[in-house]
N, C-alpha and C positions, 0 to 999 in steps of 0.2 A: 504493500500500500504506500502511496506517495504522500509526502508531507511538503516537500519543497520549501522548507523553512528558510534556508539561505536565500533562495530566489525571492520569496515573499519579502524578506527584510531588505534585500537589494532593491526590489521594486519600490518599496515604501520610501527608501532614501532618495530615489529618483523623483517621486511625485510629491514628496513632502514640501510644504511651504511653512516656514517657521513662524514664530510669533513676531510681533512688532520689535521686540527687543533683539531678535535675531536677524531682522531685516531692516537695515538702516534706510534703504531707499523708500520703502513703504512708510516707515515711521516719519521720514522727512516730508513726504507728500501729505500725510495726515496732519502733521503739525503746521505745515505751511497754510493750509486752509483754515484750521482752527485759529491760528494767530491772525489771519486776515479778518475772520469774523469778529474776533475780539476787538480789533482795531476799529472796525466799522460800526460796532455797537457801543463804543465807549461814551458817546454822548446821549444815548437813549435812556429814558427813564420809565419806570413802571407807571402806567397810566394813572393820572390823578394824584401822583405823589412826587416827591423829590428824590426818591430812592433810585439809585442807579440799577440798570438792568444788567446783571452779571450772570455768568454761568461757569460751571466746571465741566470738564470732559471726562469720559471713561471709555475704555475699549470694550467692544462687544463683538459678537459674531465669531467666525471660525478662527481668526487670528488670536482673539482673546482666549478661546477655548483650546487652542493649539490642535486644531483638527483640519487646518487648511491644506489644500493641494494647489499645485501650480496650474493655473488655468490653461486649458488647451488652446483657447483663442487669444491668449495674452491679455484678456480684460481682467485686471486685478480688482477685486471687490474689497474695499476698505469700509468697515463698519465702525461707527463711533457714535456715542450718545453724548448729548450736551444737556446738563441739568441746570435749569434756570432757578435762581434763588427767588422763587415766587410761589404763591399758593394758587390753586385753581381759580379762586375768586378774583385774584389781582390782574389776571390777563386772560383774555379769551384765547382758547387754543388755536383757532383758525387764524386769528389776527397775528398772533406771535409767529406762527408758521409762515404766514405771508411776509412778515417782516424779515425773517431769516432768508426766505426765498429772494426778496428784493435786494438785500444786501449782497448776496452772492451772485445774482444774475447780472449779465451784461458784459462779462469778460469775453474777449474774442477767442480764447483758446479752450473754451469749455461750454457745455450745455447744462443748464440747471432745470431739473424736472420736479414738479410738485406731486409726490406720490402719497398714497394713503398713510403708510406708516412712517414716512421720512421725506427729507429733501435729498435728492440725488444729484450729485455734481459729476458730470462725465467729462473727461479730458480727452483730447485728441491723441495723446501719446499712449493710450491703452490702459487706463485704469479709471475707476470711478469711486466716489466716496458717498456712502449712505449716511446721512446725518439724522438720527432720531432725536426728537425734541421732547424734553421732559420738564414737568414742574416738580418742585421738591416736597412741599407740604410736610415739613419736619421729617424728612426721610421716607415719606410715603409717596413713592413716585407715581406719576401719571404721564402717559405719553399723549402728545398731540396727534389725534387720530382723525383721518378723513381727507378726502380730496379737496382741491381748492374751492370748487363751487358745488360740492355735494351737499345734500340736505343734512346728512348725518355727519357731524363733525364735533368732536368733544374731547375732553380730557379722559383718558382711558386708563384705569388702574393697571400698572405693569410692574414686574419685578425682574428687570434684566440682570441685576447683579446676583440675585438668588438663582436664576437660571444658569448662569456661568458657574456658580458654586456647585449646583446640583450635578452638572456634567463632571466637574473636577472631582466630586466625591464618589465617583464610580468605584474607587478602591483606594485604601491607604497604602497598598503595596505598589511600589513603583513599577515593577515588572507587569503587574496586572493592568495598571492604568496605561502603560505604554502599549500593551497589546490591544487594549480597547481603542486607543487613538489610531493605531495602525488599521484596525478593522473599519473604523469610520472612514478613513482615507481611501481604503479599497472600495467601499461602497460609493463614495463620491466619484472616484475614477470610473467605476461601472456606470454610474448615472450619466457622466459626461459622454461616455462612449455610446450608450444605448438610447438616450432620450434626445429629442429635438429641443432646442432652446426657444422655440416659438411658443408664445402664450404661456399657459400654465400646465403644459403636458408633462413636464418633469416634476417629480416630487421635490419639495423644497429641502435644502440641505439640513436645516434644523430638524425636520421631520425624521430624516435618516439617522441623525445623531441621537434624537430622543428614542427612537425605536431600538437602535443599537445599544443604548445605555440601559434600556429596560430589559433587553434580552441577554446582555453580555454575561458570559461565564468563562473564567480563565481556563485555558488549555496550555499546559506547560510546553513551550517550544513547538507549538503547533497552531499557527495562525489559521491554517486551512480549517481545522476542526472548529476553532472559535468562530470563524466566519460562517461555516455551515450551520452552527447552532443559532447564530443571530438571524440569518436569512430564513431558516426554517420557522423560527418564532415570529418573524415579521409576516411571513406568509399566512400563518395561522391566525393573525389578527384581522384578516379580511372577513367580511360577511357577504351574503348574497342579497342583492336588492333588485326588485323588479323594475325594468326599464319600459315605460309605456311606449316610447317611440319605436323601439325595436321589438316590443312584445316578447321580451326574454329576460332572464335573470343575469345580472352582471355583478362583478365583485366591487364592493365599496369598502372604504376604511376611514375611520376618524382617529386621529392621534392628538390628544390634548397636551398643551403645555403643562409641565409639572408644577408650574407656579402661576400666579395671577397674570393675565386674566383667564387662564385655563381654556383658551380657545382651541378649536380644532385647527392645527397648522396646515391641513390639506383642504381648507375651506374653499379655495379657489378652483380646485380640480372638479371637473365634471364626472359623471358616472362613467362615461366612456374612457376618460383619462385614468380613473382609479382602476378600471378593469384592465387597461393596458399595463398599468403599473404592476398589477398582480401577475399578468401573463409574463412580463419580463422578469419579475422576481422569481417566478416558477422556473423559467428557463435558466436563470442564474444558478438556482439551487441544483438543478439537474446537472449542469456542467461541473459545479463544485464537487458534487458527490461522485460523478463519473471520474473526475481527476483523482479524487482520493482513492478510488478503487483500482487505479492503474498501477501495474507493476513497473512500468517504464516511466521514469522521470521525464524523458523526452516527450512521450505521448501526453503525459499529464500537463506539461508546460504548454504544449500546442493547444490543448483544450482551454487552458486558462487565458491564453492570448485571444480567444474568441470573445471573452467577456471583459477583459482588462486591457486598457490601452498602454502598451509598452512593457507588458510582463516579459521577463527574460525567457529566452528559449534555451532549454537544456540541450547540450549536444547529444546526438544519438550515439550511444556507446557501441551500437552494432555497426555503425557506419565506419568505413575504413578509407583513409586517404592514401593507403599504400598502393603503388602501381602494381598491376598484375605481373607475375613472373612468367615470361615466355620461354618455354623449353625449346631448345634448338639442338641440332647435331645429334651426338650420341646420347644427350640427355633427354631427347624428345620421347 
């Protein structure tokens, strides 16, 4: 039976994208934008008061959780939260979000987008920054939620720091936690290879991280076994829902945030998309189990290359580069 542990770890080292502390270029890009916003807001006041409008930043997303992978398309996604020193009553969520949008918009080398959970700043040189805006309320954080002109726009209870800690608390044992993060990165690589980036067809990365965290069980020196266990558990989390349009049952799934607001992270996916998610997850599990059952590491690696982009190919031990011996003369 194959394990290919060395190949899995080599693969992980190739796809891994470190934390901000390990990547100065991304850290500099994040800090440049945050420093710009600080400067542009320096004269702003909380409405109806003489209180300065100030904020502090914190890292969130895959960099903060140490589960990031190098993007296949070169579009680096930087997630940062900014917590304003205000209560929900002191500033309307939509007005504050519009203020941040206005201060960051207009530069020639970037595009600023007003999204539901954040303000996105896209740069022409291949990265974007998602800025989530929070109120403090004495440490009780709320996120400015809603689109620019949507009817539903409000301060939404959120616990981003608790989510980061929940992921980090997968295990107190370093080896166990490292294997968990490797498995999350394998899943993200599979997602990038097997799903289109159009619309909401792909499961969001935080969903994969939460599902992996819920399912993870350490397997000593065997990432393949750990991953099989995760994917098998993920698959069992789906249920059947009747689709009126196709008059058939399809697979659906809901995965809640483990912290407030406890929302379903796959809320944007349609029933067709969750059904495709299930089918691709089932195909992944089939390949993983087939690779595990292989006696040949070469054949096992060939199988894994079908589901992972860049997985190492193990040399075929039966193949020979030795030139054939041609018998001539009396030796024929």
